[in-house]
C-alpha positions as CSV (number, residue, x, y, z in Angstrom):
1,M,96.1,162.5,247.5
2,L,98.0,159.6,248.8
3,A,101.3,160.7,248.1
4,I,99.2,164.6,250.4
5,F,98.3,162.0,253.6
6,F,101.5,160.4,254.1
7,G,103.1,162.9,253.6
8,T,100.9,164.8,256.4
9,V,101.5,161.4,258.3
10,V,105.3,162.5,258.1
11,L,105.5,166.2,259.1
12,C,102.8,165.6,262.0
13,Q,104.0,163.0,264.3
14,G,106.3,164.7,266.6
15,S,103.6,167.4,267.3
16,A,102.0,167.6,270.7
17,L,97.9,166.7,271.1
18,G,97.4,167.4,274.3
19,S,98.7,170.2,276.9
20,T,100.0,168.8,280.5
21,S,99.9,172.2,282.9
22,V,102.2,172.0,286.2
23,T,101.1,172.8,289.9
24,T,103.5,174.4,292.6
25,H,100.9,173.4,296.4
26,A,102.6,174.3,300.1
27,P,103.2,171.8,302.2
28,A,101.0,170.2,303.8
29,Q,100.0,171.7,307.2
30,Y,100.1,167.4,309.3
31,A,104.0,166.7,306.9
32,V,106.2,166.0,310.0
33,M,109.9,167.2,309.2
34,H,112.1,164.7,312.1
35,F,115.7,164.9,312.0
36,G,118.4,162.0,314.2
37,A,117.3,159.6,315.5
38,P,113.9,159.1,317.7
39,A,114.7,159.0,321.3
40,A,115.0,155.1,322.8
41,A,112.3,153.3,325.1
42,P,114.3,153.3,328.6
43,A,113.9,149.1,328.6
44,T,115.1,146.4,326.0
45,V,113.5,142.7,325.5
46,T,115.9,140.0,326.7
47,A,113.9,136.6,326.2
48,T,110.5,135.2,326.2
49,V,109.5,132.0,327.7
50,D,106.1,129.9,328.1
51,R,104.9,129.2,331.7
52,V,102.1,127.5,333.7
53,A,100.9,130.4,336.3
54,T,100.8,130.0,339.8
55,A,98.9,132.0,343.0
56,R,102.3,133.3,343.4
57,T,102.4,134.7,339.7
58,A,98.8,135.6,339.6
59,G,99.0,137.8,342.9
60,Y,101.2,139.5,340.7
61,P,100.4,144.1,340.5
62,P,99.0,145.0,337.0
63,A,101.7,146.9,334.8
64,G,99.3,150.5,335.1
65,T,96.2,150.7,333.8
66,Q,94.6,150.3,330.8
67,L,92.1,153.8,330.1
68,A,88.7,152.5,330.7
69,G,86.5,152.5,327.4
70,T,89.4,151.3,325.3
71,V,90.6,149.5,323.1
72,G,94.5,150.6,321.9
73,L,97.6,151.7,323.0
74,A,95.5,154.1,325.9
75,G,96.6,154.2,330.2
76,T,98.4,155.2,333.3
77,P,102.0,154.0,334.0
78,A,102.4,152.2,337.1
79,A,105.5,153.3,338.4
80,I,108.5,150.9,339.4
81,P,109.5,151.0,342.8
82,A,113.3,152.7,343.4
83,C,115.9,149.6,343.0
84,L,118.4,149.8,346.5
85,A,121.3,147.9,344.9
86,A,123.1,147.4,341.7
87,A,120.5,145.0,340.4
88,C,117.1,144.5,341.6
89,T,114.2,142.5,340.0
90,D,110.6,143.1,339.8
91,R,107.4,140.9,338.3
92,Y,103.8,142.4,336.9
93,I,101.4,141.3,334.8
94,V,100.0,142.6,332.1
95,A,97.5,145.7,331.8
96,S,95.2,144.4,329.3
97,P,93.9,142.3,329.6
98,A,94.6,142.2,332.9
99,G,94.4,139.1,335.3
100,L,96.2,135.9,335.5
101,T,94.1,132.2,335.8
102,V,96.2,130.2,338.1
103,G,97.3,126.3,335.7
104,D,96.5,128.5,332.4
105,Y,99.3,129.1,330.4
106,A,101.4,132.8,330.4
107,E,103.9,133.9,328.4
108,R,106.6,135.6,330.4
109,V,108.6,138.7,328.7
110,T,111.1,139.4,330.3
111,L,113.5,143.3,330.1
112,T,115.6,145.3,331.4
113,L,116.1,148.2,332.2
114,A,118.4,151.3,333.8
115,Q,117.0,153.6,336.7
116,P,118.3,156.5,336.9
117,L,119.7,158.2,340.0
118,A,118.0,160.6,341.2
119,P,118.9,164.3,340.9
120,P,119.4,164.7,338.5
121,G,117.4,161.2,336.3
122,V,114.1,161.5,336.3
123,S,111.7,159.0,335.9
124,K,110.7,157.7,331.8
125,G,107.6,156.4,330.8
126,F,107.2,153.7,328.6
127,L,104.5,151.3,327.2
128,V,105.0,147.5,325.8
129,E,102.9,145.4,323.6
130,V,103.3,141.7,323.8
131,L,101.6,140.0,321.2
132,V,101.5,136.1,321.0
133,H,100.6,134.2,317.8
134,T,99.5,130.4,318.3
135,T,97.8,128.2,315.9
136,T,94.4,129.0,317.3
137,E,94.9,132.9,317.1
138,W,96.5,136.4,318.3
139,V,96.8,137.1,322.0
140,V,97.4,141.0,322.6
141,G,98.8,142.3,325.4
142,R,99.7,146.0,326.7
143,A,101.7,147.0,329.9
144,Y,102.3,150.9,331.3
145,L,105.0,151.2,333.3
146,A,107.7,154.1,334.5
147,T,111.3,153.5,335.2
148,G,110.8,155.6,338.8
149,T,114.3,156.8,340.2
150,T,116.9,155.3,342.5
151,T,119.5,156.7,344.9
152,E,121.9,154.0,344.5
153,A,125.4,155.9,343.3
154,G,125.1,154.8,339.6
155,G,121.7,154.3,339.0
156,A,120.6,150.3,339.0
157,T,119.3,147.9,336.9
158,I,116.1,146.2,336.9
159,T,115.3,143.1,334.7
160,L,111.9,143.2,334.5
161,L,109.5,140.2,334.2
162,L,106.0,140.4,332.3
163,Y,103.3,138.5,332.1
164,L,100.5,137.9,330.0
165,N,97.5,135.4,330.7
166,L,97.2,132.6,327.2
167,G,93.7,131.7,328.2
168,T,94.6,128.3,328.3
169,A,95.5,125.1,330.2
170,A,96.2,123.3,328.0
171,A,99.7,124.2,326.0
172,P,99.6,125.8,323.6
173,T,101.9,125.7,320.0
174,I,103.6,128.8,319.8
175,L,104.2,130.3,316.3
176,G,105.7,133.5,317.2
177,V,106.1,136.5,319.8
178,Q,106.7,140.0,319.2
179,T,107.1,142.5,321.6
180,V,107.4,145.8,321.0
181,V,108.6,148.5,323.7
182,D,108.0,152.4,322.9
183,L,108.5,156.2,325.3
184,C,105.0,157.0,326.6
185,S,104.8,161.1,327.0
186,T,105.6,161.0,331.3
187,A,105.6,159.5,333.1
188,T,102.1,159.4,334.4
189,E,100.4,159.3,331.0
190,C,100.4,156.6,327.8
191,P,101.1,157.1,325.0
């Protein structure tokens, strides 16, 4: 009897005790295929630095407007005025949270962008998100801008200074600054 049991076990070792089936599915409707690199945003971050807000910096215009009732990336870009020289500097306060408090520290982000010659160049909308990590919190600011156009032959280069209120009159300890620059849907609507 023992010999029959071992013989059965040895002969049946390779047999399957379950079955497997394969079902093919059509690609999901939300599947997206990308070919080539995405379009680059028109602005490049070149520096970040802390500054104390003065009455002059507190008076800079907002970098677009945040869409009312939203906390995410949604806003209307402000068009950067035409630069009528080879290089210009322009200054803004982030759109959200709005405003600077005189005497408070602010994070200044410096960007450069090319303002295209029109025609044939057209204004491009872009957004900038600034995240500042301090020892006590994260401060997030969003700006919505459009390059505008220029009549300067060959276009113009703009140095853009963007200010984010850090909400403290005491010098904060900055652990890190992150910036994201991306394209908007149009020169008048973000994202």
